[in-house]
N, C-alpha and C positions, 0 to 999 in steps of 0.2 A: 250176687248178680240176680235180679228176677228175671224171668223169662219175659222177652218182649212180645206186645201185641201187634203183629204187623200185618198190613192190608196191602196186597198187591193187586193193581187193576190192569187188565188187559182186555182186548176186544175178544179173544177167543183162547180157548183152554182145552186141555184134555178132555175127550178124544180127539178133538182137531188137531191135526197136524201141520206144523210149520215152523219157521224159524224162530218166531216171537214165542210161539207157544211152548216150544222147547226151552228157551231161555228161561221164561217164567216158570215152568215145572221144574226144571232142574233146581233154581234157586229156591223156590218155595218148599220143596221136599226136602233138600238138604239142610235149610234153616229149620225147619221141623223137626228133623233128625238131631239138630243140636239143641233141641229141647224149646223152641220159641213156639208161640201161638200164631199160626200163619192162616190167612183167609185169602183167597182170591175172588175177586168180583169181575164176573165175565157175562159173555152172552149165554142165553140159554141155547141148549142143543138137544135136538131129538135123539142123538146118539149117546146122551149121557144119563145115566140111570143112578146116579149116586151123587150124593152131595159132601162127600169125602173121600180123599183117595190119598193114600200113603201119609196119613196124618196131615193133610192140608184141608181145610173146610173149604167149600166153594159155594159163593153166594151167586146165584144165577138171576140175570134181569133180560125181560124181553124188550130190548133195546137196540137199534141199529142206526147206522148213518153217521153224520159228524157235524160240526159248526158250520161247514160250506154246503152241505148236500141237503142239510137239515135232518131231523130224527123222526124215526117210526117207532111205535110200541108205547112204552110207558117211563119216558125219561124221568118223571117226578119220582118214581119208586127208587129210583138210582140216587137222586138228589137227597131224597130223605134218608137213605142208608148212609150216606155221606157224612150229612150233618149230625145224625144221631150216634156215628160210630165213636167209639172210645178206645181208638188205637194209639199206640206209643209213635209209630212211622207208618205212613201212607205214601206209597210209591207208585207212580202212575208210569206205565210203560208204553211209550208211542203216541207221538201227535197224529193228527187227522184221524181220529176214531173217537167214537162216544165215550169210552170210559175215561178217556183224559180230557177230551174237549168239554164235556158237562162238568168236570172238576174245576176247570180254570176261573170262572167267575166267582167260585166257592170258596177258593185257596184261604182267604182271610177267616172263614168261617169253620173251617174243618179243623177238629182238633188233632195235637199232634203233630210232630215233624214232618215236613212234605219233602220228597224226593222226586225228581222228574227225570226219565230215562228216554229221550227224544228218540232214540233209534233212526236218525238219518234225515228227517225231513223229506221225504221222496217228492213231495209236491211244492218244493220251495221256488221253483221256476215255471210252475203251471200259472197261467193268467188267472184262473179262478180262484187260486188261493192266496192273492196278492194283498189283500185287507186282513186275512187271516194271520199271515205272517208280518205284517204292521203291528198288530197287537201282541205277537208272540215274545218280545223284548220283555214287555211290561210283565206278563206271566212269569216267563223264568225267573226275572229278579224276585218274585215272590216265594220261591221254593227256597228251602234252607240248603238243597244241594242239587246241582245238576250233574247227572253221571254220563259220561260219554265212551263209547265203546271204541273212538279211533282218536288219535292226535291231530288228524288232518283230514276232517272230512266236512260237508258242506253244514252239519249240525253245530260242531264244536266252532268252527270258524264264522259261522253266524252268530253264534254267542260271543265270541272275542270282538266282532265288528260291532256289536250293539253293547259292549260294555256289561256283559254279565259277569260278575266276578266269582260268584260260587260254584265253581267249576272242578270236576275230577275225571280221571279216565279209569274205568275197570273194562278190560276186554272181555270178549266172549271166550267160550272154551269148548272143551269135550270131557266126558266123565271117563275116568280110570277104570271105575267099577264095570263100565260097558266094554271099553276098547282094549283093556287088557285081560279080557276073558276069552277062553276059547270059542271060536265061532261056534254058534248053535245050529247052523245049517250049513250043506254044501251047495252054494249057490249055482255052481256049473253044473251039478248033478240034477238038482230041482229044474233047472231052465234048459237042460240038454245043451250047454255051451261046450263045445270039444275042448279037452284039457290043453290041446298046443294052440288056441286061441289066445292072443292079445286080450285080455278083459279091460275095457275102458267103460267107467261108469260115470253117470251123473245122477245127481239127487237133487230134486226141486218139484215143487208142486206145478199142476197144470194151470197156472195162473195166466200164460200167454205172454210173461215177461221174464221168464227164467231161462230162455234161451234154448228151449228144446229145438226149435227149427235150426235155429245156427248149429247147434251140436250135430244136428243130423246132416247138414251141409258140409260141415268141416270133416267129420268122419268119411262122407260120401267122397269128397276130394281128395283125402289123404290116401296116398299110395300104400296102402296095407295089404299084405296076403296073409289070411288067416286071423281074422279080428273080430270079435263081439261088441258093439256099443249097447250097454244095458243102460237103460232111462228109467229111473226108480222116482215114481211119482204119485202121490195119491190122488183118487180119482174125486175131484170137485163136482162131478156132474156138469161141467161148463168149462169155461176158458178154453184150452187148446186141446182138451181132452180126445175128442174125436178126429180132429185134424192130425194129432201126433199118431193116432192109430192109422188113419188112412195112410200116412207117410210111411209107417214102418211097413205096412203091408205092400205098398207101391214098390219101395226100395229093396226090400227083400225078395223081389221078382224081377228085378233089373238085372241085365246079363253080366252088367260089370260087377255087380256085388256076388252073383253065384260064380262067375268065372274066378275071382278074388279070394273066394270063401269068406265074404263079410256079410255080417247080419246085425240088424238091430232088433231090441227087443224093448217094448216099452211095458212096464209092470208096475203094480200097485203090491208092495211088499210090506209085511209086518216089520215091526222096529226090530226084532232079532234077525229077520232075514236082511234088512238093510245094513244093519251092523256087520252082519257076516259078508255082505257083498264089498263093503269097505275093506275089510279084512283080506279078502281074497281078489282084489283088483289089482292091476297091475299100473294103471293111469286112472286119473280123475279130470274129467272135461267139464268146464264150467263157464260156457258163454253168455252168462246170465245179462240182463239188460238194465236191473235197478236193484241194489241191495243197500243194507247199511254196513254190517259187519258179518259175512256169511260164516254162518257155525258150520257148513259143509267143509270149509277149508281147514277149521280146527280139526274137525272129524277126519280128515285126510291126514293130517299130522298125527292124530292119534293112533292111526291104522297104519301108519307107514306107507301112504299112498302120495306119489308125487302129484301134484295138481298143474294144471294148464288153466286159468281163469283171465277171463276180460278185465280190464282196469275198470271195477265197478265196487261201489262202497270203498272199503278199505283194504281192498285185495293186494294192492301194491304194498301197503304197509304190513300187512300180514306175510306176505313174500319175503318183506326186508326183515321183518322180525324173526322169520323161522328159517330163511333159506329152505323152504321145503317145497317150492312150485316155481313156476315162471308165468309171468304176465302176456298173455296173447295180444296181438296188434290190435288195437281198440280205435275208434272214433266216438266222439261224444256229440249228441243231438243238443239241441238248442234248449229242449225241455229236461235235460238231464240224464237221459238214457245213455247206456253204453251199447255199442253195436260191434261185434268182432269182424275183422276183415277177414273174410273167409279163404281167401288163396294163402295168404301168408299164415294165417291159423293153421290150416292143412299141412303146411310146410313144417311148422312147429312141432304138430302132433307126430308127423312123420319121423322128425329127427329124434324126438324123445322117445318114441316108439323103439327106434332101432338103437339106443344108446342105453343098454343093461347098467353100465357103470355109472352114468349120470343119474337115472333112475335111482338106484342104490343109494347114491349119495344124497340126492335130495330126500328120500325117505326117511335115511337116518337123522339127517340134521333135522328135518321137520319134526320128527319123532321126540328127538333130544329136547328141542325148544319147547314142546308141549309139556313133557313130564317136568321141565323147570319152571315153566311159567302160566301154561294155560289149562290146567285141569279144572273142572267145574269144583272140584273139592277145596281148590285154592282160592278159586274166584268166590265162591259162596262165603269163604272166610272174610274176604275183603268187604263184600256186602255186610256182613255181620258186623265188623268192627266199624264201617260207616255209620250202622244204624245206633249202635251202642255209644258210639262218640256224640252223635247228635242228640240223642236222649240224654244222655250224661251233661249235655250243656258245654261240651268243649268244642275244639275246631277240630272237623275232619281230617284225617291225615292228609299231607300235601300231595297236591295232584302230580301224577306221573306223567313224565314227558315221554317216556316209552316203557312198557314192560320189560 
């Protein structure tokens, strides 16, 4: 078997931080370690000073936007790259962004097998995307395979409703090489978190839709004595960054916080420190507004951290697969956003914080499920088998109904 020539396309890539970036980085680097030639096509980044990382070649393009908003920069350079490429497999990760949207009209001209990983269709219910999603079934039917992260979310249900037949399920995960290692930092010591405090963490970028405000409100409302909420979020220079910092300062001066020994910390941490925070946390709180298949919940399972999440993306499915966490009371808006019900969610946080036996049970169940089914090592192998099967001319292995 010769090594495959693989192209992964994604809007943003390392050193940019986020769920989609992490998925593509994990898959790309692990496939490269397996001996394949992997290229990632992505946006230019002023923070990126390299064209290769851990065996993965990076092709940068000065492009932004999507099919609905329009494109800025030089989209023609990317079109030429796709048409000139001699890849065995081309995989487009995520809709509604330029690296996939520019490929849609060219699918019949791009050489190699084509795979689409929709990652949720966040704009499916947004009026401005109505025409875009009218065209989507035709695009999806031109791919050799459509890979979904969930067996019951808006993207795979959309595919079923529109007769898209070439579909399969490969879930997200977390890496054993990261989460089975000894913590590389003492997060409590670094951030002066008292040793007797319950440590509740949340991980999510300052996009404004990750639920930072809701997490602070839930934590504020919960009757906890001696607890710290550590919100780990990369600084995007926008979004809710400044508002989160203002809330942090204000709440930490509030007499109800000081009297109950409660603290909120909003920090940007390195990956090593973030993994250590997972490993040292007592609870994970995730009242996000919109997701596809949240990697952070798999990272909770890997680190033995029980989670509380809104009904967002396929969080309900992940909780069912793993029994590693519970779902917060959630309402859904007409545009498809998930909103935690603050009072009932605060009571759930109180109850789980006070039930050490239940926390231990959730932690053990989640970790066991992760080791059996949701390591990146296992998932990269599933993608490799799919690619090899497609290139070999066979039929990809049957869609899984549940991991």
